[in-house]
Backbone as a printed PyTorch tensor [residue, N CA C, xyz], in Angstrom:
tensor([[[ -9.8550,  12.9220, -12.4750],
         [ -8.8330,  12.7130, -12.9270],
         [ -7.4600,  12.6790, -11.6570]],

        [[ -6.7260,  11.3870, -12.4760],
         [ -6.2970,  10.7920, -11.3140],
         [ -4.2800,  11.6850, -11.4140]],

        [[ -4.0710,  11.2600, -10.2810],
         [ -2.6870,  11.7990, -10.0050],
         [ -1.5820,  11.5770, -10.2420]],

        [[ -0.5530,  12.1180, -10.6740],
         [  0.5280,  11.8160, -11.0320],
         [  1.2860,  11.1560,  -9.6800]],

        [[  1.7030,   9.8820, -10.3910],
         [  2.8370,   8.8770,  -9.5840],
         [  2.7760,   8.9160,  -8.6180]],

        [[  4.1880,  10.3330,  -8.6920],
         [  4.9460,  10.4430,  -7.5090],
         [  4.0460,  10.6680,  -5.9240]],

        [[  2.5450,  12.3470,  -6.4420],
         [  2.5960,  12.1050,  -4.6910],
         [  1.6670,  10.9390,  -4.1700]],

        [[  0.3880,   9.8600,  -5.5710],
         [ -0.4290,   9.1740,  -5.0600],
         [  0.2390,   8.5560,  -4.0340]],

        [[  1.8990,   7.8910,  -4.7120],
         [  2.4290,   6.9410,  -3.6470],
         [  3.1510,   7.6110,  -3.3150]],

        [[  3.9040,   8.3980,  -2.8660],
         [  4.6900,   9.8980,  -1.9400],
         [  3.8260,   9.3920,  -0.5890]],

        [[  2.1450,  10.4120,  -0.3960],
         [  1.4090,  10.3790,   0.5280],
         [  0.9980,   8.7820,   1.2200]],

        [[  1.0730,   7.6490,  -0.1050],
         [ -0.1880,   6.7650,   0.2060],
         [  1.6370,   6.4210,   1.2660]],

        [[  2.1640,   6.1930,   0.7860],
         [  3.7930,   5.8240,   1.9760],
         [  3.9850,   6.5530,   2.9580]],

        [[  4.1620,   7.8590,   3.1160],
         [  3.6220,   8.2950,   4.3080],
         [  2.5630,   8.3040,   5.6270]],

        [[  1.2090,   7.5280,   4.6110],
         [  0.3910,   6.9520,   5.8040],
         [  0.7030,   5.4270,   6.0610]],

        [[  1.3170,   4.7620,   5.2240],
         [  2.0030,   3.1890,   5.9330],
         [  2.8740,   3.5960,   7.0210]],

        [[  2.9850,   4.0690,   6.4710],
         [  4.7720,   4.8610,   7.4650],
         [  4.6840,   5.2700,   8.6010]],

        [[  3.0250,   5.7800,   8.9710],
         [  2.3830,   6.2950,  10.6170],
         [  2.2560,   5.2890,  10.7090]],

        [[  2.0260,   3.9850,  10.3550],
         [  1.3350,   2.8740,  11.1950],
         [  2.8650,   2.3470,  11.2510]],

        [[  3.2270,   2.6700,  10.7580],
         [  4.6450,   1.6010,  11.2160],
         [  4.8640,   2.6390,  12.6780]],

        [[  5.4860,   3.6310,  12.2120],
         [  5.5960,   4.3910,  13.6800],
         [  5.0410,   4.1770,  15.1010]],

        [[  4.0430,   4.1140,  14.5260],
         [  2.9310,   3.5940,  15.7880],
         [  3.3970,   2.3070,  16.5570]],

        [[  4.0250,   2.1300,  16.4210],
         [  4.3910,   0.3050,  16.2000],
         [  3.3380,  -0.6690,  15.6880]],

        [[  2.4620,  -0.2160,  14.4060],
         [  1.8190,  -1.4610,  13.9390],
         [  2.0640,  -2.8130,  13.3480]],

        [[  1.5740,  -4.2210,  13.6280],
         [  1.6790,  -5.4960,  11.8420],
         [  0.7680,  -5.1600,  11.9650]],

        [[  0.7390,  -6.2960,  10.6070],
         [  0.2520,  -7.1270,  10.1720],
         [  0.8120,  -8.9120,   9.5600]],

        [[  0.0180,  -9.6340,   9.0770],
         [  0.5910, -10.4070,   8.9930],
         [  0.3760,  -9.5040,   7.3850]],

        [[  2.2660, -10.5050,   6.8460],
         [  2.0960, -10.4210,   4.9740],
         [  0.7360, -10.7430,   4.5700]],

        [[  0.8830, -12.2910,   4.8050],
         [ -0.2830, -13.3230,   4.2510],
         [ -1.7120, -12.5730,   3.8760]],

        [[ -2.2480, -11.7970,   5.1600],
         [ -2.8000, -11.0910,   5.0950],
         [ -3.2390,  -9.5660,   4.3010]],

        [[ -1.6370,  -9.5510,   4.1430],
         [ -1.8530,  -8.1740,   3.8070],
         [ -2.1390,  -8.5730,   1.8360]],

        [[ -1.3680,  -9.5280,   2.1180],
         [ -1.3350, -10.0960,   0.3260],
         [ -3.0040, -10.1320,  -0.0720]],

        [[ -3.5480, -10.6320,   1.0500],
         [ -5.2370, -11.7420,   0.6810],
         [ -5.8750, -10.5090,   0.3890]],

        [[ -5.0980,  -9.6300,   0.0720],
         [ -6.2800,  -7.8400,   0.5740],
         [ -5.8530,  -7.6150,  -1.0450]],

        [[ -4.7470,  -7.2180,  -0.9250],
         [ -4.6620,  -7.1020,  -2.1340],
         [ -5.5160,  -7.2720,  -3.6130]],

        [[ -4.7920,  -8.4700,  -3.1070],
         [ -5.2390,  -9.5700,  -4.5750],
         [ -6.6000,  -9.7750,  -4.6230]],

        [[ -7.3840, -10.1140,  -3.6670],
         [ -8.9880, -10.2470,  -3.1760],
         [ -9.2910,  -8.3750,  -4.0430]],

        [[ -8.7280,  -7.1820,  -3.3610],
         [ -8.6710,  -5.7450,  -3.9120],
         [ -9.8650,  -4.9590,  -3.0310]],

        [[ -9.8470,  -5.9690,  -1.6610],
         [-10.1040,  -4.8470,  -0.7500],
         [ -9.1780,  -4.1540,   0.5820]],

        [[ -7.4610,  -3.6140,   0.3580],
         [ -7.2290,  -3.3460,   0.6350],
         [ -7.1300,  -2.2670,   1.2650]],

        [[ -7.6830,  -1.0770,   0.8390],
         [ -8.0990,  -0.2230,   0.8790],
         [ -9.4730,   0.4820,   2.5540]],

        [[-10.2360,  -0.7530,   1.7210],
         [-11.1210,  -0.2300,   2.6920],
         [-10.9750,  -1.1310,   4.2640]],

        [[-10.1160,  -2.1900,   3.6860],
         [ -9.6510,  -3.4130,   4.6440],
         [ -8.8320,  -2.4340,   6.2720]],

        [[ -8.0660,  -1.7870,   5.4380],
         [ -7.4680,  -0.7680,   6.6100],
         [ -8.0930,   0.8810,   6.7090]],

        [[ -9.0650,   1.0710,   5.5470],
         [-10.1190,   2.5330,   6.1590],
         [-11.0030,   1.5960,   7.6200]],

        [[-11.4810,   0.2340,   7.8520],
         [-11.7150,   0.4090,   8.6370],
         [-10.9570,  -0.2060,  10.1160]],

        [[-10.2760,  -0.3970,   9.6630],
         [ -9.2690,  -1.2160,  10.5440],
         [ -8.3600,   0.1660,  11.6430]],

        [[ -8.4170,   0.8380,  10.9560],
         [ -7.0730,   1.6920,  11.0230],
         [ -7.3440,   3.2370,  10.8880]],

        [[ -8.8640,   4.2230,  10.3930],
         [ -9.6700,   5.5760,  10.1230],
         [ -9.3620,   6.0370,  11.2870]],

        [[ -9.8280,   5.2380,  12.1870],
         [-10.0480,   6.5100,  13.7000],
         [ -9.1070,   6.5040,  14.4270]],

        [[ -9.7960,   7.0630,  15.5200],
         [ -8.7950,   7.3540,  16.9090],
         [ -8.3620,   5.5260,  17.4000]],

        [[ -6.9680,   5.7040,  17.9450],
         [ -6.0190,   6.6710,  17.7580],
         [ -5.3190,   7.2550,  16.4150]],

        [[ -5.3030,   6.2920,  15.3700],
         [ -4.3740,   5.9650,  14.4400],
         [ -4.4700,   6.9680,  13.2500]],

        [[ -5.8190,   7.2900,  12.9620],
         [ -6.0660,   7.9010,  12.1500],
         [ -5.4140,   7.7770,  10.2440]],

        [[ -5.8740,   7.2130,  10.5100],
         [ -4.6080,   6.7750,   8.2860],
         [ -6.2690,   7.5000,   7.9800]],

        [[ -5.2180,   8.3040,   6.7600],
         [ -5.4980,   8.9630,   5.9540],
         [ -6.1170,   8.0070,   4.3410]],

        [[ -7.2880,   7.9670,   4.3860],
         [ -7.2400,   6.7540,   2.3070],
         [ -8.4060,   8.1620,   1.6850]],

        [[ -9.1530,   8.8180,   2.5210],
         [ -9.9670,   9.9320,   1.8940],
         [ -9.4690,  10.5960,   0.5490]],

        [[ -8.1810,  10.4360,   0.0260],
         [ -8.1120,  11.1220,  -1.0800],
         [ -7.6710,  10.3890,  -2.4850]],

        [[ -7.6990,   9.4830,  -2.2240],
         [ -7.9460,   8.5650,  -3.4450],
         [ -9.0630,   7.6520,  -3.2470]],

        [[ -9.9120,   8.0610,  -4.3340],
         [-11.4010,   7.9790,  -4.7740],
         [-10.8450,   6.7630,  -5.2880]],

        [[-12.5010,   5.9280,  -6.2920],
         [-12.7820,   4.3600,  -6.6650],
         [-10.8970,   3.5350,  -7.4270]],

        [[-11.0240,   5.3100,  -8.9240],
         [-10.4240,   4.8120,  -9.6110],
         [ -9.0300,   4.7440,  -9.4750]],

        [[ -8.5400,   5.9000,  -8.4830],
         [ -7.1000,   5.7700,  -7.6790],
         [ -6.7000,   4.0910,  -7.0150]],

        [[ -8.0210,   4.2190,  -6.2390],
         [ -7.5090,   2.9060,  -5.7290],
         [ -7.6790,   1.8750,  -6.4380]],

        [[ -8.5270,   1.6220,  -7.5660],
         [ -8.3710,   0.3690,  -8.1150],
         [ -6.7870,   0.3650,  -9.4950]],

        [[ -6.1140,   1.6370,  -9.6630],
         [ -5.1920,   1.5610,  -9.5510],
         [ -3.9100,   1.7410,  -8.9950]],

        [[ -3.7530,   1.4940,  -7.9710],
         [ -2.3220,   0.9330,  -7.4800],
         [ -2.1850,   0.0180,  -6.5830]],

        [[ -4.3360,  -1.0480,  -6.6540],
         [ -3.9280,  -1.8990,  -6.4020],
         [ -3.8240,  -2.9120,  -8.1100]],

        [[ -3.4280,  -2.7000,  -9.1010],
         [ -2.9650,  -3.1720, -10.0610],
         [ -1.4100,  -3.2490,  -9.9690]],

        [[ -1.4000,  -2.2380,  -9.1290],
         [  0.1220,  -2.0460,  -9.7040],
         [  1.1370,  -2.9210,  -8.2620]],

        [[  0.1720,  -3.2120,  -7.6990],
         [  0.3300,  -3.4350,  -5.9630],
         [  0.0790,  -5.4350,  -6.4390]],

        [[ -0.7030,  -5.2310,  -7.0740],
         [ -1.4100,  -6.8470,  -7.7120],
         [ -0.1440,  -7.1760,  -8.2070]],

        [[  1.0980,  -6.3330,  -9.5180],
         [  1.3850,  -6.9140, -10.4270],
         [  2.6860,  -7.7140,  -9.0080]],

        [[  2.4390,  -6.9650,  -7.8380],
         [  4.8670,  -6.8900,  -7.0710],
         [  3.7680,  -7.6650,  -6.6370]],

        [[  2.3610,  -8.3910,  -6.3410],
         [  2.4750, -10.0150,  -5.3140],
         [  3.5710, -10.9790,  -5.8910]],

        [[  3.5080, -11.1770,  -7.5990],
         [  4.6320, -12.2380,  -7.6060],
         [  6.3600, -12.5580,  -6.7260]],

        [[  6.7420, -10.8890,  -6.8020],
         [  7.8930, -10.6600,  -6.4400],
         [  9.0030, -10.8870,  -5.1020]],

        [[  9.3330, -12.1450,  -4.8740],
         [  9.9490, -12.4960,  -4.1250],
         [ 10.1090, -11.2770,  -2.8380]],

        [[  9.3710, -10.9950,  -1.9050],
         [  9.7430,  -9.7970,  -1.0550],
         [ 10.5190,  -9.7530,  -0.3430]],

        [[ 10.4200, -10.8770,   1.2010],
         [ 12.2560, -11.0910,   0.9260],
         [ 13.6350, -10.1120,   0.9050]],

        [[ 13.3760, -11.1330,  -0.4680],
         [ 14.2260, -10.8250,  -1.1940],
         [ 14.7880,  -9.9830,  -1.7790]],

        [[ 14.0910,  -9.5610,  -2.3410],
         [ 13.9350,  -7.3730,  -3.3840],
         [ 13.4800,  -6.9930,  -2.3730]],

        [[ 13.1800,  -6.6950,  -1.0590],
         [ 12.1370,  -4.8680,  -0.3210],
         [ 12.8170,  -5.8070,   1.6480]],

        [[ 13.3050,  -6.7600,   1.5440],
         [ 14.0740,  -7.0310,   3.4230],
         [ 12.5950,  -7.1900,   3.8160]],

        [[ 11.2600,  -7.8560,   3.4970],
         [ 10.4630,  -8.1010,   4.1690],
         [  9.4300,  -8.4490,   4.1300]],

        [[  9.5530,  -9.8970,   5.3930],
         [  9.3210, -10.9930,   5.5970],
         [  7.6990, -11.1330,   7.3440]],

        [[  7.3210,  -9.8660,   7.6870],
         [  6.7700, -10.2500,   8.7940],
         [  5.6720,  -9.1590,   8.8580]],

        [[  5.6650,  -8.1710,   8.6500],
         [  4.6370,  -6.9450,   8.7160],
         [  4.1070,  -6.6400,   6.9740]],

        [[  2.9700,  -7.1810,   6.8580],
         [  2.7240,  -6.4170,   5.7130],
         [  3.0470,  -5.3670,   5.5720]],

        [[  2.5520,  -4.3860,   6.5300],
         [  2.3260,  -2.4490,   5.9000],
         [  4.1180,  -2.2720,   5.1730]],

        [[  4.8000,  -3.3290,   6.1540],
         [  6.2340,  -2.5160,   5.9200],
         [  6.3070,  -3.5490,   4.2470]],

        [[  4.8280,  -4.2740,   3.4460],
         [  5.2280,  -4.9010,   2.5620],
         [  4.1640,  -3.1420,   1.2340]],

        [[  3.5170,  -2.7600,   2.2730],
         [  3.0300,  -1.9510,   1.6980],
         [  3.3620,  -0.9890,   0.5060]],

        [[  4.5040,  -0.3920,   1.9740],
         [  5.5360,   0.8910,   1.8990],
         [  6.4440,   0.7050,   1.0410]],

        [[  6.8450,  -1.0340,   1.0610],
         [  7.6230,  -1.3660,  -0.2420],
         [  7.8480,  -1.1520,  -1.0780]],

        [[  5.9340,  -1.9560,  -1.7230],
         [  5.0870,  -1.0430,  -3.1110],
         [  5.8740,  -0.1590,  -3.4000]],

        [[  5.1830,   0.4500,  -2.1810],
         [  5.3400,   2.0530,  -2.5330],
         [  6.1040,   2.5290,  -3.2480]],

        [[  7.4230,   1.8790,  -2.2490],
         [  8.0860,   2.7930,  -3.3880],
         [  9.1500,   1.7270,  -4.4650]],

        [[  8.6160,   1.0140,  -4.6860],
         [  8.9390,   0.2290,  -5.7930],
         [  8.6290,   0.6130,  -7.1040]],

        [[  7.3630,   1.4250,  -6.9590],
         [  5.7990,   1.8400,  -7.9460],
         [  6.8800,   2.8900,  -7.8750]],

        [[  7.7620,   3.8800,  -7.7930],
         [  8.2340,   5.5850,  -7.2710],
         [  9.1960,   5.0840,  -8.0690]],

        [[  9.6720,   3.9330,  -8.0570],
         [ 11.6930,   3.8770,  -8.4750],
         [ 11.2000,   3.5760,  -9.8810]],

        [[  9.7310,   2.8010,  -9.5310],
         [  9.6100,   2.5000, -11.8070],
         [  8.4220,   2.5310, -12.3950]],

        [[  7.8340,   3.5350, -11.4150],
         [  6.6660,   4.2900, -12.6950],
         [  6.0540,   3.7540, -13.9340]],

        [[  7.3290,   3.9000, -14.6630],
         [  6.2990,   3.0640, -16.0620],
         [  6.3900,   2.0650, -15.5630]],

        [[  6.5100,   1.7000, -15.0670],
         [  6.6780,  -0.3630, -15.4960],
         [  5.0810,  -0.4400, -14.9710]],

        [[  4.4790,   0.4540, -13.8500],
         [  2.9770,   0.0350, -13.1780],
         [  1.6970,   1.2270, -14.6580]],

        [[  0.7400,   0.5770, -13.8290],
         [ -0.9140,   1.3240, -15.0220],
         [ -0.6000,   2.9150, -14.2840]],

        [[ -1.0620,   3.8330, -14.2440],
         [ -0.7610,   5.0010, -14.0440],
         [ -2.3240,   5.2460, -14.1730]]])
């Protein structure tokens, strides 16, 4: 059974924050492609799921990952620079998407 959106997106936001704190960057365009293609989670796990990063997305089962990706895909059409202030880091974009869903949970799939 899927979790309530607040812990779902809060934990995910902390995971993105972990990567940002470690100084990690990803091109916005590449992250957008991974979101659009539905491969964001696996790609991030392959890249950051072990030492020294230890990104932990294991709490998210396939159904929940699909729900999150659907919300992120809805946000791809938004002007990220204007709305979120993101132009250079795809990890920041993912964090901004989490915050947007947390602010307006009724506007996105649950």
